[in-house]
C-alpha positions as CSV (number, residue, x, y, z in Angstrom):
1,M,25.3,33.9,12.8
2,A,28.2,31.6,11.9
3,R,27.1,28.8,9.8
4,N,30.2,26.8,10.6
5,T,28.7,26.0,14.1
6,N,26.0,24.0,12.3
7,T,28.1,21.6,10.3
8,L,27.0,18.7,12.6
9,A,23.6,20.0,13.7
10,I,22.3,20.4,10.1
11,P,23.1,16.8,9.0
12,F,21.6,15.5,12.3
13,A,18.4,17.6,11.7
14,I,18.1,16.4,8.1
15,T,18.6,12.7,9.3
16,V,15.8,13.0,11.9
17,L,13.6,14.7,9.3
18,G,14.1,11.6,7.1
19,I,13.2,9.3,10.0
20,S,10.1,11.4,10.7
21,S,9.1,11.6,7.1
22,V,9.1,7.8,6.5
23,I,7.4,6.9,9.8
24,T,4.8,9.6,9.3
25,Q,4.1,8.5,5.7
26,I,3.6,4.9,6.7
27,T,1.5,5.6,9.8
28,V,-0.7,8.3,8.2
29,I,-1.4,6.1,5.1
30,R,-2.1,3.1,7.3
31,E,-4.5,5.3,9.3
32,F,-6.3,6.3,6.1
33,I,-6.5,2.6,5.2
34,N,-8.0,1.8,8.6
35,V,-10.5,4.6,8.6
36,F,-11.6,4.5,4.9
37,E,-11.1,0.8,4.1
38,G,-8.4,1.8,1.6
39,N,-7.2,-0.3,-1.3
40,E,-4.4,0.3,-3.8
41,I,-6.4,3.2,-5.4
42,V,-6.5,5.0,-2.1
43,L,-2.9,4.2,-1.4
44,G,-1.8,5.4,-4.9
45,V,-3.7,8.7,-4.4
46,L,-2.3,9.3,-0.9
47,F,1.3,8.4,-1.9
48,S,1.0,10.7,-5.0
49,L,-0.4,13.6,-2.9
50,W,2.4,13.1,-0.4
51,L,5.1,13.4,-3.0
52,L,3.3,16.2,-4.9
53,L,2.9,18.4,-1.8
54,T,6.5,17.7,-0.7
55,G,7.8,18.6,-4.1
56,L,5.7,21.8,-3.9
57,G,7.3,22.6,-0.5
58,A,10.8,22.0,-1.9
59,W,10.0,24.3,-4.9
60,L,8.7,27.1,-2.6
61,G,11.8,26.9,-0.5
62,K,13.9,28.2,-3.3
63,F,12.3,31.6,-3.1
64,I,13.8,32.2,0.4
65,T,17.3,33.6,-0.2
66,S,18.1,35.3,3.1
67,G,20.5,33.2,5.2
68,R,19.0,34.5,8.5
69,V,15.5,33.8,7.4
70,Q,16.5,30.3,6.1
71,M,18.0,29.3,9.5
72,A,15.0,30.7,11.4
73,L,12.5,28.8,9.2
74,L,14.6,25.7,9.5
75,R,14.3,25.7,13.3
76,I,10.6,26.6,13.3
77,S,9.7,24.1,10.7
78,L,11.5,21.3,12.6
79,Y,9.5,22.2,15.8
80,F,6.1,22.0,14.1
81,V,7.1,18.8,12.1
82,A,7.5,17.1,15.5
83,F,3.9,17.5,16.5
84,L,1.9,17.7,13.2
85,P,1.9,13.9,12.5
86,I,0.3,13.2,15.9
87,F,-2.5,15.7,15.2
88,H,-2.9,14.1,11.8
89,I,-4.0,10.8,13.3
90,I,-6.3,12.4,15.8
91,I,-7.9,14.7,13.2
92,I,-8.4,11.7,10.8
93,R,-10.3,9.8,13.5
94,F,-12.3,12.7,14.8
95,L,-13.5,14.1,11.5
96,R,-14.3,10.7,9.9
97,N,-17.9,10.7,11.2
98,E,-18.1,14.5,11.4
99,L,-17.4,15.4,7.8
100,F,-18.9,12.3,6.2
101,I,-22.2,10.5,6.8
102,R,-21.8,7.8,9.5
103,G,-21.5,4.4,7.8
104,E,-21.0,5.9,4.4
105,L,-17.8,5.1,2.4
106,P,-16.6,8.4,0.9
107,G,-15.8,8.6,-2.8
108,I,-12.4,9.4,-4.2
109,G,-13.2,13.1,-4.8
110,P,-14.0,14.0,-1.2
111,L,-11.2,11.8,0.0
112,I,-8.7,13.6,-2.2
113,I,-9.9,17.1,-1.0
114,W,-9.7,16.1,2.6
115,A,-6.3,14.4,2.3
116,L,-5.0,17.4,0.4
117,I,-6.0,19.8,3.2
118,L,-4.7,17.4,5.9
119,L,-1.3,16.6,4.4
120,L,-0.6,20.1,3.2
121,P,1.1,21.6,6.3
122,Y,3.4,18.7,7.0
123,C,4.5,18.0,3.4
124,I,5.1,21.7,2.6
125,L,7.2,22.1,5.7
126,S,9.2,18.8,5.2
127,G,9.8,19.6,1.5
128,G,10.8,23.1,2.3
129,L,13.2,21.9,5.0
130,L,15.2,20.0,2.4
131,T,15.8,23.1,0.2
132,L,16.5,25.3,3.3
133,A,19.0,22.8,4.6
134,C,20.9,22.8,1.3
135,S,21.2,26.6,1.6
136,V,22.2,26.6,5.3
137,L,24.7,23.8,4.8
138,A,26.4,25.6,2.0
139,F,28.8,27.4,4.3
140,S,31.8,29.3,3.0
141,G,29.8,30.8,0.2
142,P,27.9,28.9,-2.5
143,D,28.8,25.2,-2.2
144,D,27.5,22.9,-5.0
145,R,28.2,19.9,-2.8
146,S,25.6,20.8,-0.2
147,I,22.8,19.4,-2.4
148,G,24.3,16.0,-2.5
149,R,25.1,16.1,1.2
150,V,21.5,16.9,2.2
151,Y,20.2,14.2,-0.2
152,F,22.6,11.7,1.4
153,F,21.6,12.5,5.0
154,D,18.0,12.6,4.1
155,N,18.4,9.1,2.6
156,I,20.1,7.9,5.7
157,G,17.2,9.1,7.8
158,D,14.7,7.4,5.4
159,I,16.6,4.1,5.8
160,L,16.6,4.4,9.6
161,G,12.9,5.3,9.6
162,G,12.0,2.3,7.5
163,V,14.1,-0.1,9.6
164,I,12.9,1.3,12.9
165,F,9.2,1.1,11.9
166,T,9.4,-2.4,10.3
167,F,11.4,-4.2,12.9
168,I,10.5,-2.3,16.1
169,L,7.6,0.1,16.1
170,V,5.2,-2.1,14.1
171,H,5.5,-4.8,16.7
172,F,5.1,-2.7,19.9
173,C,3.2,0.5,18.9
174,N,0.1,1.5,17.1
175,N,-0.2,4.2,14.5
176,L,-0.4,7.0,17.1
177,T,2.2,5.9,19.6
178,A,4.7,5.1,16.9
179,L,4.9,8.9,16.2
180,Y,6.2,9.8,19.6
181,L,9.7,8.6,18.6
182,P,10.1,10.8,15.5
183,A,8.6,13.7,17.5
184,F,11.3,13.2,20.2
185,L,14.0,13.1,17.5
186,C,12.8,16.2,15.7
187,L,12.7,18.1,19.0
188,M,16.3,17.0,19.7
189,G,17.2,18.3,16.2
190,F,15.5,21.6,17.1
191,L,17.6,21.9,20.3
192,S,20.8,21.1,18.4
193,L,20.1,24.1,16.1
194,K,19.7,26.7,18.9
195,P,21.1,30.1,17.8
196,D,24.2,31.9,19.2
197,G,23.7,34.4,21.9
198,Y,22.7,33.8,25.5
199,G,19.2,35.3,25.3
200,K,18.1,33.6,22.0
201,G,19.8,30.3,23.0
202,L,17.9,30.3,26.4
203,F,14.6,31.0,24.7
204,Y,15.1,28.2,22.1
205,S,16.2,25.8,24.9
206,F,13.0,26.6,26.9
207,L,10.8,25.9,23.9
208,G,12.5,22.6,23.2
209,I,12.4,21.4,26.8
210,F,8.8,22.5,27.2
211,A,7.9,20.5,24.1
212,L,9.7,17.4,25.3
213,I,8.0,17.5,28.7
214,S,4.6,18.0,27.0
215,L,5.3,15.0,24.7
216,F,6.3,12.9,27.7
217,C,3.1,13.8,29.7
218,I,0.8,13.2,26.7
219,G,2.4,9.8,26.0
220,W,2.5,8.7,29.6
221,F,-0.7,10.1,31.2
222,V,-3.2,10.6,28.3
223,N,-4.4,7.5,26.3
224,L,-5.0,9.4,23.0
225,D,-5.3,6.1,21.1
226,N,-8.3,4.8,23.1
227,I,-10.0,8.2,23.2
228,S,-9.7,8.8,19.5
229,L,-10.7,5.2,18.5
230,R,-14.0,5.5,20.3
231,W,-14.9,8.3,17.8
232,L,-14.7,5.8,15.0
233,Y,-17.1,3.2,16.6
234,P,-19.9,5.2,18.2
235,H,-22.6,3.4,20.1
236,Q,-20.3,0.3,20.3
237,K,-18.1,-0.9,23.1
238,I,-14.5,-1.5,22.0
239,V,-13.5,-4.7,23.8
240,D,-10.2,-5.0,22.1
241,H,-8.0,-3.4,19.5
242,R,-4.5,-4.3,18.4
243,E,-2.0,-3.5,15.6
244,S,-0.4,-6.2,13.6
245,P,1.8,-6.1,10.4
246,Y,-1.4,-6.7,8.5
247,G,-3.5,-3.8,9.8
248,R,-5.5,-2.7,12.9
249,L,-7.9,-5.3,14.4
250,V,-10.8,-3.9,16.4
251,V,-13.3,-6.0,18.3
252,T,-16.6,-4.3,19.3
253,Q,-19.7,-5.4,21.2
254,S,-23.2,-4.2,20.8
255,H,-25.8,-6.1,22.9
256,D,-25.2,-9.8,22.1
257,Q,-23.4,-9.2,18.9
258,I,-19.6,-9.2,18.6
259,S,-18.0,-7.8,15.5
260,F,-14.5,-8.0,14.1
261,F,-13.1,-5.1,12.0
262,E,-9.7,-5.1,10.2
263,S,-8.3,-2.1,8.5
264,G,-11.6,-0.4,8.8
265,G,-13.5,-3.1,7.0
266,H,-16.1,-5.4,8.6
267,L,-14.7,-8.9,8.7
268,F,-17.6,-10.8,10.4
269,S,-20.1,-10.6,13.3
270,I,-21.1,-13.4,15.6
271,P,-23.7,-14.9,15.2
272,N,-23.0,-15.1,11.4
273,T,-25.0,-18.3,10.6
274,F,-26.4,-17.3,7.2
275,A,-23.0,-16.4,5.6
276,N,-21.3,-19.4,7.1
277,E,-23.9,-21.8,5.7
278,E,-23.8,-20.3,2.2
279,I,-20.1,-20.6,1.8
280,V,-20.1,-24.3,3.0
281,H,-23.4,-25.9,2.1
282,Y,-23.5,-24.9,-1.5
283,A,-20.2,-26.6,-2.2
284,L,-19.6,-29.6,0.1
285,P,-22.9,-31.5,-0.7
286,Q,-21.6,-31.7,-4.3
287,L,-19.2,-34.4,-3.1
288,P,-20.1,-38.0,-2.4
289,K,-17.8,-37.9,0.7
290,V,-15.7,-35.3,2.4
291,E,-12.7,-36.5,4.2
292,S,-10.2,-33.5,4.0
293,V,-10.9,-29.8,3.5
294,L,-8.7,-26.7,3.3
295,L,-10.2,-23.5,4.6
296,I,-8.5,-20.3,3.9
297,S,-9.7,-17.6,6.4
298,G,-13.1,-17.4,8.0
299,G,-12.6,-20.1,10.7
300,M,-13.1,-17.7,13.6
301,A,-16.5,-16.7,12.2
302,G,-18.0,-20.2,12.6
303,V,-17.3,-21.7,9.2
304,V,-15.4,-24.5,10.8
305,D,-18.5,-25.7,12.7
306,E,-20.4,-25.9,9.4
307,I,-17.7,-27.9,7.7
308,L,-17.5,-30.4,10.6
309,K,-21.1,-31.3,10.0
310,Y,-19.8,-33.5,7.1
311,N,-17.7,-35.7,9.5
312,V,-14.5,-34.4,8.0
313,G,-11.5,-36.3,9.2
314,H,-8.9,-33.6,8.5
315,L,-9.5,-29.9,8.2
316,D,-6.6,-27.5,7.6
317,Y,-7.6,-23.9,8.6
318,V,-5.1,-21.2,7.4
319,E,-5.3,-17.6,8.7
320,L,-2.7,-15.0,7.8
321,D,-3.1,-12.6,10.7
322,P,-2.3,-14.1,14.1
323,A,-4.2,-11.2,15.8
324,I,-7.5,-12.6,14.4
325,I,-6.7,-16.0,15.8
326,S,-5.7,-14.8,19.3
327,A,-8.7,-12.3,19.5
328,G,-11.1,-15.0,18.4
329,M,-9.9,-17.4,21.0
330,Q,-10.0,-14.7,23.7
331,H,-13.4,-13.0,22.9
332,L,-15.3,-15.8,21.2
333,D,-13.9,-18.6,23.2
334,V,-13.2,-20.5,20.0
335,R,-11.7,-24.0,20.6
336,F,-11.1,-26.5,17.8
337,P,-11.4,-30.3,18.0
338,P,-8.4,-32.5,17.1
339,E,-9.4,-32.9,13.4
340,V,-8.9,-29.2,12.9
341,H,-5.3,-28.1,12.3
342,L,-4.7,-24.4,12.6
343,H,-1.9,-22.7,10.5
344,Q,-0.8,-19.1,10.8
345,D,0.4,-18.6,7.3
346,D,-0.4,-17.0,3.9
347,G,-3.0,-19.2,2.2
348,R,-1.2,-19.2,-1.1
349,K,2.1,-20.0,0.3
350,F,0.6,-22.8,2.3
351,I,-0.8,-24.4,-0.9
352,Q,2.6,-24.1,-2.6
353,K,4.4,-26.0,0.1
354,T,1.8,-28.6,1.4
355,D,1.9,-32.2,0.3
356,K,-1.6,-32.8,1.5
357,K,-4.5,-33.6,-1.0
358,Y,-8.0,-32.2,-0.3
359,D,-11.6,-33.0,-1.3
360,A,-12.5,-29.3,-1.1
361,I,-10.9,-25.9,-0.8
362,I,-13.1,-23.1,0.6
363,L,-11.9,-19.5,0.3
364,D,-13.8,-17.3,2.8
365,L,-12.0,-14.1,1.7
366,P,-13.1,-10.6,0.7
367,P,-13.4,-10.0,-3.0
368,P,-10.4,-9.0,-5.1
369,G,-10.8,-5.3,-4.2
370,S,-7.0,-5.0,-3.7
371,L,-4.0,-6.4,-5.4
372,Q,-3.2,-8.3,-2.3
373,L,-6.5,-10.2,-2.5
374,N,-6.5,-10.5,-6.3
375,R,-3.7,-13.1,-6.1
376,F,-6.3,-15.6,-4.7
377,Y,-8.5,-15.2,-7.8
378,T,-5.9,-15.6,-10.6
379,L,-5.2,-18.3,-13.2
380,E,-1.9,-19.0,-11.5
381,F,-3.5,-19.5,-8.1
382,F,-6.2,-21.8,-9.4
383,K,-3.5,-23.9,-11.0
384,E,-1.7,-24.2,-7.7
385,A,-5.0,-25.0,-5.9
386,K,-5.9,-27.7,-8.4
387,S,-2.5,-29.4,-7.8
388,V,-3.5,-30.1,-4.2
389,L,-7.1,-31.2,-5.0
390,L,-8.1,-34.8,-5.3
391,P,-9.8,-35.9,-8.6
392,G,-13.4,-34.6,-8.7
393,A,-12.8,-32.2,-5.8
394,V,-14.4,-28.7,-5.6
395,I,-13.1,-25.2,-4.9
396,C,-15.5,-22.5,-3.7
397,F,-15.5,-18.8,-3.0
398,G,-18.0,-15.9,-2.8
399,V,-18.0,-12.3,-4.1
400,P,-20.6,-9.5,-3.7
401,G,-23.6,-9.7,-6.0
402,A,-27.0,-8.4,-6.7
403,E,-29.9,-10.8,-7.1
404,N,-31.9,-8.9,-9.7
405,Y,-29.6,-6.5,-11.4
406,I,-26.1,-6.8,-12.9
407,S,-24.4,-3.7,-14.2
408,E,-22.0,-3.9,-17.2
409,D,-18.9,-3.6,-14.9
410,Q,-20.3,-6.2,-12.5
411,A,-20.9,-8.5,-15.4
412,R,-17.3,-8.1,-16.6
413,F,-16.1,-8.7,-13.1
414,L,-18.1,-12.0,-12.8
415,S,-17.0,-13.0,-16.3
416,T,-13.3,-12.7,-15.7
417,L,-13.6,-14.9,-12.6
418,K,-15.7,-17.5,-14.4
419,N,-13.5,-17.4,-17.5
420,T,-10.4,-17.9,-15.4
421,L,-11.9,-20.8,-13.6
422,K,-13.0,-22.4,-16.9
423,Q,-9.3,-22.5,-18.0
424,I,-8.6,-24.9,-15.1
425,F,-11.8,-26.7,-14.2
426,K,-14.4,-28.4,-16.5
427,N,-17.5,-27.2,-14.7
428,V,-18.2,-23.8,-13.0
429,L,-21.5,-23.1,-11.2
430,I,-22.5,-19.6,-9.9
431,I,-25.2,-19.6,-7.2
432,P,-26.7,-16.0,-7.2
433,G,-27.6,-14.1,-4.1
434,E,-26.3,-11.3,-1.9
435,R,-23.0,-13.1,-2.5
436,N,-22.4,-14.9,-5.8
437,I,-21.0,-18.2,-4.7
438,F,-18.6,-19.8,-7.3
439,I,-18.2,-23.5,-7.3
440,A,-15.7,-25.2,-9.7
441,S,-14.8,-28.9,-10.2
442,D,-13.9,-31.4,-12.9
443,S,-17.0,-33.4,-11.8
444,S,-20.6,-32.5,-12.6
445,L,-22.2,-29.8,-10.4
446,S,-25.8,-29.5,-9.4
447,S,-27.8,-26.3,-8.6
448,D,-30.4,-28.4,-6.7
449,I,-28.7,-27.6,-3.4
450,A,-31.8,-28.4,-1.2
451,S,-32.0,-32.0,-2.4
452,L,-28.2,-32.5,-2.0
453,I,-28.4,-31.2,1.6
454,S,-31.5,-33.2,2.4
455,S,-29.9,-36.4,1.1
456,R,-27.0,-35.9,3.4
457,K,-29.2,-35.2,6.4
458,I,-27.3,-32.0,7.2
459,E,-29.0,-29.7,9.7
460,T,-29.1,-26.1,8.7
461,V,-30.9,-23.0,9.8
462,Y,-31.2,-20.9,6.6
463,V,-29.8,-22.9,3.6
464,N,-32.6,-25.4,3.3
465,E,-35.5,-26.3,1.0
466,N,-37.8,-23.5,2.3
467,Y,-35.2,-20.8,1.9
468,L,-33.7,-22.0,-1.4
469,A,-37.0,-22.4,-3.1
470,G,-37.3,-18.6,-3.5
471,R,-33.6,-17.8,-3.8
472,V,-31.9,-20.3,-6.1
473,T,-34.5,-20.5,-8.9
474,P,-33.9,-21.5,-12.5
475,E,-34.7,-17.9,-13.6
476,R,-32.0,-16.4,-11.3
477,L,-29.5,-19.0,-12.3
478,S,-30.1,-18.4,-16.0
479,F,-30.0,-14.6,-15.4
480,V,-26.5,-14.8,-14.0
481,E,-25.3,-17.1,-16.7
482,G,-26.7,-14.9,-19.3
483,A,-24.7,-12.0,-18.0
484,I,-21.4,-13.8,-18.5
485,I,-19.3,-12.4,-21.4
486,D,-17.1,-15.0,-23.0
487,N,-14.4,-12.6,-24.4
488,V,-13.5,-10.9,-21.1
489,P,-9.9,-11.7,-20.5
490,T,-8.8,-14.1,-17.7
491,N,-7.3,-12.8,-14.4
492,H,-3.6,-13.1,-13.9
493,D,-1.0,-12.3,-11.2
494,F,0.7,-9.8,-13.4
495,R,-2.4,-8.6,-15.2
496,P,-5.1,-8.2,-12.5
497,T,-8.2,-8.0,-14.6
498,A,-10.6,-8.9,-11.7
499,F,-9.1,-6.1,-9.6
500,F,-9.6,-3.6,-12.4
501,Y,-13.2,-4.5,-12.9
502,R,-13.9,-4.6,-9.2
503,M,-12.5,-1.1,-8.9
504,R,-14.7,0.1,-11.7
505,V,-17.7,-1.3,-9.8
506,W,-16.5,0.4,-6.6
507,L,-16.0,3.7,-8.3
508,S,-19.3,3.6,-10.1
509,M,-21.0,3.6,-6.6
510,F,-20.2,7.2,-6.1
511,Q,-21.4,8.7,-9.4
512,E,-18.5,11.1,-9.5
513,N,-17.0,12.6,-12.6
514,Y,-13.3,12.5,-12.5
515,R,-12.6,13.9,-16.0
516,I,-12.2,17.5,-14.9
517,I,-9.7,16.5,-12.2
518,L,-7.8,14.2,-14.6
519,I,-7.7,16.9,-17.3
520,A,-6.5,19.5,-14.8
521,V,-3.8,17.2,-13.4
522,S,-2.7,16.2,-16.9
523,L,-2.4,19.9,-18.0
524,F,-0.4,20.8,-14.9
525,F,2.2,18.0,-15.5
526,V,2.3,18.7,-19.3
527,L,3.0,22.4,-18.7
528,Y,5.5,21.7,-16.0
529,F,7.4,19.1,-18.1
530,S,7.5,21.4,-21.1
531,R,8.9,24.3,-19.2
532,I,11.9,22.6,-17.6
533,G,15.2,21.7,-19.3
534,M,16.4,18.3,-20.4
535,I,18.4,17.6,-17.2
536,R,15.4,18.3,-15.0
537,R,13.3,16.2,-17.4
538,A,15.7,13.4,-16.8
539,I,15.4,13.8,-13.0
540,F,11.6,14.0,-13.4
541,S,11.5,10.8,-15.5
542,T,13.8,9.0,-13.0
543,G,11.5,10.0,-10.1
544,F,8.6,8.7,-12.2
545,T,10.5,5.4,-12.9
546,A,11.7,4.9,-9.4
547,A,8.3,5.3,-7.8
548,S,6.7,3.1,-10.5
549,M,9.3,0.4,-9.8
550,E,8.7,0.6,-6.1
551,V,5.0,-0.1,-6.8
552,V,5.9,-3.0,-9.2
553,I,8.4,-4.6,-6.8
554,L,6.0,-4.3,-3.8
555,L,3.3,-6.0,-6.0
556,C,5.8,-8.8,-7.0
557,Y,6.7,-9.2,-3.3
558,Q,3.0,-9.5,-2.5
559,I,2.4,-12.1,-5.3
560,F,5.4,-14.3,-4.4
561,H,5.6,-13.9,-0.6
562,G,2.2,-12.9,0.8
563,S,1.0,-9.7,2.4
564,V,2.8,-6.6,1.3
565,Y,2.4,-5.1,4.8
566,T,5.0,-7.5,6.1
567,G,7.4,-6.4,3.4
568,I,6.7,-2.7,2.8
569,G,9.2,-1.5,5.3
570,F,11.8,-4.0,4.0
571,I,11.3,-2.8,0.4
572,I,11.3,0.9,1.4
573,A,14.4,0.5,3.5
574,S,16.2,-1.3,0.6
575,F,15.2,1.5,-1.8
576,M,16.5,4.1,0.6
577,F,19.7,2.2,1.2
578,G,20.2,2.2,-2.6
579,L,19.5,6.0,-2.7
580,A,22.1,6.5,0.0
581,V,24.7,4.4,-1.7
582,G,24.1,6.1,-5.0
583,S,24.3,9.6,-3.6
584,F,27.4,8.7,-1.6
585,M,29.2,7.5,-4.7
586,A,28.1,10.6,-6.7
587,N,29.4,12.9,-3.9
588,R,32.7,11.1,-4.0
589,V,33.0,11.7,-7.7
590,I,32.1,15.4,-7.2
591,S,34.6,15.8,-4.4
592,K,37.4,14.6,-6.6
593,N,36.5,17.3,-9.1
594,R,36.1,14.9,-12.0
595,A,34.6,16.1,-15.3
596,I,30.8,16.0,-15.0
597,S,28.5,16.9,-17.9
598,S,25.3,15.9,-19.5
599,R,27.1,12.9,-20.8
600,S,27.2,11.6,-17.2
601,I,23.4,11.9,-17.0
602,L,23.1,10.1,-20.3
603,G,25.1,7.2,-19.0
604,I,22.9,6.9,-15.9
605,E,19.8,6.9,-18.2
606,V,21.2,4.1,-20.3
607,A,21.9,2.2,-17.1
608,I,18.3,2.6,-15.9
609,V,17.0,1.2,-19.3
610,A,19.4,-1.8,-18.9
611,Y,18.0,-2.3,-15.4
612,L,14.4,-2.3,-16.6
613,V,15.3,-4.8,-19.3
614,L,17.0,-7.1,-16.8
615,F,13.9,-6.9,-14.5
616,M,11.6,-7.9,-17.3
617,I,13.9,-10.8,-18.2
618,M,13.8,-12.1,-14.6
619,L,10.0,-11.8,-14.6
620,F,9.8,-13.8,-17.8
621,W,12.4,-16.6,-17.1
622,G,13.6,-16.2,-13.5
623,Q,10.6,-16.0,-11.2
624,A,11.9,-18.9,-9.2
625,L,14.9,-16.7,-8.3
626,L,12.8,-13.8,-7.0
627,G,13.2,-14.4,-3.3
628,N,13.5,-11.8,-0.6
629,S,17.2,-11.2,-1.2
630,V,16.9,-10.9,-5.0
631,L,14.0,-8.5,-4.7
632,A,16.0,-6.5,-2.2
633,V,19.0,-6.3,-4.5
634,L,16.8,-5.2,-7.4
635,T,15.3,-2.5,-5.2
636,V,18.7,-1.4,-4.1
637,L,19.9,-1.1,-7.7
638,I,17.1,1.2,-8.8
639,G,17.6,3.2,-5.7
640,A,21.3,3.5,-6.3
641,L,20.8,4.7,-9.9
642,T,18.3,7.2,-8.7
643,G,20.5,8.4,-5.9
644,Y,23.5,8.7,-8.1
645,E,21.8,10.9,-10.7
646,F,20.4,13.5,-8.3
647,P,23.8,15.0,-7.0
648,I,25.3,14.8,-10.5
649,A,22.4,16.9,-11.9
650,G,22.8,19.3,-9.0
651,R,26.5,19.8,-9.9
652,I,25.7,20.4,-13.6
653,L,22.8,22.9,-13.0
654,F,24.3,24.6,-9.9
655,S,23.5,28.3,-9.7
656,S,22.6,28.8,-6.0
657,P,21.8,26.2,-3.3
658,W,18.2,27.3,-2.9
659,E,17.4,27.6,-6.6
660,T,19.1,24.4,-7.7
661,A,17.9,22.3,-4.7
662,G,14.4,23.6,-5.0
663,S,14.0,22.9,-8.7
664,L,15.6,19.5,-8.6
665,Y,13.7,18.3,-5.5
666,A,10.5,19.5,-7.2
667,A,11.3,17.7,-10.4
668,D,12.2,14.5,-8.6
669,L,9.2,14.5,-6.3
670,L,6.7,15.6,-8.9
671,G,7.8,12.8,-11.2
672,A,7.6,10.3,-8.4
673,S,4.1,11.6,-7.5
674,L,2.9,11.1,-11.1
675,G,4.5,7.7,-11.3
676,A,2.8,6.5,-8.1
677,L,-0.5,7.8,-9.2
678,V,-0.6,6.6,-12.9
679,V,1.0,3.2,-12.4
680,S,-1.0,2.1,-9.4
681,L,-4.3,3.5,-10.6
682,F,-4.2,2.9,-14.4
683,I,-1.3,1.2,-16.0
684,I,-0.9,-1.9,-13.8
685,P,-4.7,-2.7,-13.4
686,V,-5.3,-2.2,-17.1
687,F,-2.1,-3.5,-18.8
688,G,-0.3,-5.5,-16.1
689,I,3.3,-5.5,-14.9
690,Y,5.0,-6.5,-18.2
691,Y,3.5,-3.6,-20.2
692,T,4.2,-1.3,-17.3
693,C,7.9,-2.1,-17.5
694,S,7.8,-1.7,-21.3
695,L,6.2,1.7,-21.1
696,L,8.9,2.8,-18.6
697,I,11.6,1.7,-21.1
698,V,9.9,3.7,-23.9
699,F,9.7,6.8,-21.6
700,K,13.4,6.6,-20.8
701,I,14.4,6.1,-24.4
702,F,12.6,9.3,-25.3
703,I,14.6,11.1,-22.5
704,I,17.9,9.6,-23.9
705,L,17.0,10.8,-27.4
706,G,16.3,14.3,-25.9
707,L,19.7,14.3,-24.2
708,L,21.5,13.3,-27.3
709,V,19.8,16.0,-29.3
710,Q,20.7,18.6,-26.7
711,R,24.4,17.5,-26.7
712,K,24.4,17.6,-30.5
713,T,23.0,21.1,-30.7
714,S,25.2,22.4,-28.0
715,I,28.4,21.3,-29.8
């Protein structure tokens, strides 16, 4: 087998592998979100598992040293990688109600085990392919430049995958059909790698063409998406489902009830009278008159009809996802009168740019169970909201509650919300129930809701004197107030305390002990880190830092510009572009045979610390400058520093392509895996973004000191 014949086929195969990897990662994680109502904890776990298993595959690949075996495995792996992602989506949907109790939300433990088993084949194969490609591309004997080349072509594929998904697939395909394109590309890569010899070449061509025909027939004649979606909603008729940049919207019908689900979570059902009356009629009767109202979400569920009972002259209704609006108008026959003004926009961005003043703002949003939603419950948001409220106006929202029991974590969750509101408004009232309704205003507030509604002659079905007499009692009001803890910190954009306590409430529902898992994972990483040399530790720490900064930048994008789902492909593509630029520059330096040593790694480490300091300075004093373009540049910068360091380390440590590539890819991906897990699950929710950046700086300083000690002892 002459490896020279593969000088073009190998780069093409690695590029399509990068395209497949990014599109598969996005679609599989989105599918987990849609099926398991995932939040950032689920995302962090899945992202971490993905990197961990890919790193394991890269490490295992270094033990395959035979050139013939390497090439055969490269072909076979590329063939299976084409179809595995499609089966992933189908299996996730099929086993959701087969492995777990129908209607039950699984805990983190079972979810980790299932995700680990499901992701293992694809990640092991894709990670091993990178190591094998480094070996196969190293034609003409051992070539220490092959590692940098594979890294570069993989980054090019990652960029293309992010761009294709963000700007094309997400608008025209669902999670399942989006995977047909990378499957086609991987099969083309498989065909380009067919071996020499008539017999073997004919056999490989037959396998590739058969797979392409099968893929076409499945995509054209079999509607796998509709079939597999029905498994998720048994005993319900799916009347509509559509993908948007914000998640999957599914509309179901059961008898006379129509229900809306987004990203696996229940949005609302029609009729929904009780919830609609609560969120409106606890707040608006507090006002002597109601002329203008801002409603953020909930309009399609019937909240608008309740608001209009107050003869409102101007109602701005803001909904982020246009799919909810179009589906509501189509299936619920929703039509708004002239005084209702519909805006497809992010609620926070709408408040920042409107010049309208309101008597009331009603937030009919889910609780801050994700960092995306937390931004509507922070001190910064309430300041912005107050700036568009008239004197004496009210703001109202609801979060899940329990009428007769409040756990310690739930008490802290309610406390951080009330303490945050108290920083902005003089009076805060909590009405207890299945939802705790928060009302805040600078004017006085009354808990005698029944009298307020009666005096306004508002007709209601549930929220009336008969109902409220047994629900809103002085005992229950004092019980909730007595649970409030004054010293619980306020909730901020960059320190999401409410999200942290909400996650503790959520995790406490499963009664699972995570200590053993955390101890085992910690021991694994400590032992691994202690057994590798300083150069690999630098690569590990850079992978940790890069993944952490991706999470941080995505969160900043979310805070400043709305839903992260509209920007995730944009940020990932920017990061991958930076990786490609950095690896290209490093390969140029290596090709010119310039002197490369641990001093080169030391310079990159210092540059990463300088980058982190610059990022913190911009967060402190330059938030107004953090637009899309600036965040993209910051993402490209950390990507370029990461991409530059990897080939340089490969040149310094080079022994053989498979050994060096396997160990470096493992260090990079394992570090990134730990960074994604620790930062998204612990550091940001507990300490916030500023402390996260500070801890990354400290980590990198320790690596720099270690490199300096190593240089000094080696002289």
